[in-house]
N, C-alpha and C positions, 0 to 999 in steps of 0.2 A: 307608206302609201298613204294618204287622203282617203276618207271614206267615201269621196265623190269624183276621184280621179283616177286615173290608171298610174302605170310605172311600168318598172323594168326589174326582172330577177336576174341576175346573174350566177351563172353556173360554170364552174371548172371540173374537169373531168381527167383525171391523170390514167394512162396504160400503167401501170406498174409491172404488167406480166412482160414476159421476154417474147411475145406473139403479138403480132398485128391484129388489130379487132377491126374487121370489116365495116362493120357500123355498131355505135353506141345510138341507142335508143331510150329516150325521155317518155314515159308512159304515165299518164293519169286519169282519172274518171271524168267521161265526159261532160258529167252533169256539174262539173265544176265552173263550166260556162253559164250557168244560170245566174252566178255571181260575178265573176270574172273569165274573160276569154283571153286565152294563153295563145300567140303566135310568134313565128319566128322572124318575125320582119315586121318595120312600120311603113304602113301603107305611103308611096310617094307618087308624084307626078312622073318620075322616070320610070315606075315599075308599070305604069298603064300607057303611056305613048308610045302609038303607032311611029315605027320608024325613029325609036330612041336607042339610047345606047343597049348593047346586048342584056339581056336579064341573066344578073348575076344571084345565085342563093347559096347560102351556106349549107343546107338541110338537102338530107336525102328522100326523104320522105316526110308526109305530113297526112296522117290516116285516120281516120275515126272509124272504130271496129264496128261490124267485124270486117278483117279487112282481107285481101287476096294473099298476105303471107302471113296468116294466121295470127293478126290481131285481134283479139277477142271484143266481143260486141259489148260495148258500155263504158269503153276506153278509148283515148285518142293517143297516138303514138306521133313521136317526132324525132325522125332518125338524123344521124350527122356521121360524117368519116371519111375515110377509116382513119383511124389513130394508132400509129406506131407505138413501139414499146417506147418508153419514158417521155412520151409526146403529151403535152395538156392541151386540151381544148379550152375554149373560153366560149360558152353559148350563152347570147341574150335570148331573153324569154320575155316577150313583151305584154304587157299586161293591160286589158280595156276593161275597165269595170263596167259592168251591165246591170247591177243593181248594189243597193247600198246594203253596208254590213259587213262583219268580217266572214273569213272562211277559211278553215283549215283542210288540207287534203294532203294524200301521200303521193311524192312523187319517184317512181321506180326508175332504175338504172338498167339498161339490158345489153347484151350482145346478141343480137339476131331474137329470138324468144326466150332465151336464157339471162336468167337476172345474175348480174354481175356480183363480185363480193367486195366487200371493203377490204383495207389492209389488215384487219383484224379478224377476216373470216366472216363477218356478218352479211346478211343482204344487203346489196348496194339502194336503198331506198331514204329518203328523206321525209320529214314531215315538214311542210310547208304552210305559212300562218301569213294571212294576208290581212293586215285590221281592217 
């Protein structure tokens, strides 16, 4: 992504367990928005026009903590779901640049408030770098 523009991060999450996960939550530090603002949709006239098509959103929650469901202060939580066993969700996360310069941050993957595990048993989180 150019230093003076936004873009998109695409995340794929696969439920490799034998049980349905009610909600997958992506979580990051809210201070990330000082450099880049992460959001689950691109603004469009269709989203704001009265009498337009019904609003369709892919996410189940978008919360800046502290939140009513235990989301910690200083974090932003974005939920999707449910996700059935063997199912892969492809999640677009749009990026709007607020300040120039690179940023790196941790992106956690949770089921409710419990951090998920990768197939090798490690916590499900990844380091994201935006140039």
